[in-house]
C-alpha positions as CSV (number, residue, x, y, z in Angstrom):
1,M,0.0,-0.3,-0.1
2,R,2.7,2.9,0.8
3,F,4.4,1.9,-2.7
4,L,1.0,2.3,-4.5
5,I,1.0,5.8,-2.5
6,F,4.3,7.0,-3.0
7,T,4.5,6.3,-6.9
8,V,0.9,8.2,-6.9
9,V,2.6,11.1,-5.5
10,F,5.7,11.2,-7.7
11,F,3.6,10.9,-10.3
12,L,2.0,13.2,-9.3
13,I,4.4,15.9,-8.7
14,A,6.0,14.7,-11.7
15,A,3.4,16.1,-13.7
16,V,3.1,19.3,-11.9
17,I,6.8,19.7,-12.5
18,K,6.1,19.2,-16.0
19,I,3.4,21.5,-16.5
20,D,6.0,24.3,-14.7
21,L,8.3,24.2,-17.2
22,T,6.3,24.1,-20.0
23,E,3.8,25.9,-19.6
24,G,5.3,27.5,-16.2
25,T,3.5,29.9,-13.7
26,V,4.0,33.5,-14.9
27,P,1.9,33.8,-17.5
28,L,-0.8,32.6,-13.9
29,A,-0.1,35.1,-12.0
30,A,-2.2,38.2,-11.7
31,F,-0.9,40.9,-12.5
32,N,-2.5,44.7,-11.6
33,G,-4.0,45.7,-14.4
34,E,-4.8,49.3,-13.1
35,E,-1.0,49.9,-12.7
36,E,0.6,53.2,-15.5
37,L,2.3,51.4,-17.9
38,E,5.8,52.1,-18.0
39,C,7.7,54.7,-20.3
40,N,10.4,52.6,-22.5
41,Q,13.4,54.2,-22.5
42,Q,14.0,55.6,-26.3
43,I,17.9,55.3,-26.8
44,A,19.2,56.8,-29.7
45,V,22.4,56.0,-31.5
46,R,25.3,58.5,-32.8
47,T,28.2,57.1,-34.0
48,V,32.5,59.2,-34.0
49,S,34.8,58.1,-36.6
50,V,37.9,58.0,-35.2
51,I,41.9,57.0,-37.0
52,T,43.2,54.8,-35.0
53,T,47.1,54.5,-33.8
54,D,49.3,52.7,-32.3
55,G,48.1,50.4,-29.3
56,D,44.3,51.2,-29.5
57,S,42.4,48.1,-28.8
58,V,38.2,48.4,-28.7
59,Q,38.3,48.8,-25.5
60,S,39.9,51.2,-25.3
61,L,38.1,53.5,-27.8
62,F,35.5,52.6,-25.4
63,A,36.9,53.9,-22.4
64,A,37.8,57.5,-24.4
65,Y,34.3,58.0,-25.8
66,P,31.8,56.6,-23.2
67,S,27.9,56.3,-23.6
68,K,25.5,58.7,-21.2
69,I,23.1,55.3,-21.1
70,N,25.3,51.9,-19.0
71,I,24.8,49.6,-22.0
72,S,26.5,45.6,-22.0
73,L,30.3,45.7,-23.4
74,P,29.1,42.4,-25.3
75,E,26.0,44.9,-26.5
76,R,28.0,47.8,-27.9
77,M,31.1,45.5,-29.0
78,A,28.0,44.0,-31.3
79,H,27.0,46.9,-32.5
80,F,30.0,48.1,-32.6
81,Y,31.3,45.1,-35.3
82,E,27.6,45.6,-37.0
83,L,29.5,49.2,-38.2
84,N,32.7,47.8,-38.4
85,P,32.8,44.5,-40.1
86,H,36.5,44.4,-41.7
87,L,37.3,44.4,-38.2
88,I,35.5,40.9,-36.9
89,K,38.5,39.0,-38.0
90,Q,41.6,41.1,-37.7
91,A,43.2,43.2,-35.2
92,M,43.2,47.4,-35.6
93,I,45.7,48.9,-37.9
94,P,46.9,52.3,-37.0
95,G,45.7,55.3,-39.2
96,E,42.0,52.9,-39.3
97,L,39.4,54.4,-39.3
98,V,36.7,52.7,-37.0
99,K,33.1,54.0,-36.3
100,I,32.3,54.1,-32.7
101,P,28.3,53.9,-31.4
102,I,27.2,55.9,-28.6
103,Y,24.0,55.4,-27.2
104,D,22.4,58.6,-25.1
105,E,19.0,58.9,-24.1
106,A,16.5,60.5,-26.9
107,E,13.5,62.2,-26.4
108,S,10.2,60.5,-25.3
109,N,6.7,61.2,-25.2
110,C,5.2,60.1,-22.3
111,S,2.8,61.8,-20.1
């Protein structure tokens, strides 16, 4: 009898875990629909063209030209390589023209 109860409880727990992992619990959570939606932060991207010098790296250029908005390094690197596809598998050469992305807050029409 214990074995039967243990088996039923085991399959019940396994079913709950499966449903939780496949469908998730977040869609079932009750959110207050009366709250005002927050205005999404708009980001403006501008580029600065720079001629590299000896010893420049992508990180040193990012340090020399910081952004006003805190953007993660992988995101900024991805955008840098979109602007400079010739540098994807190549080192920077002194005297080369590169574009550096700089992120800034854009005007928002939130009320």
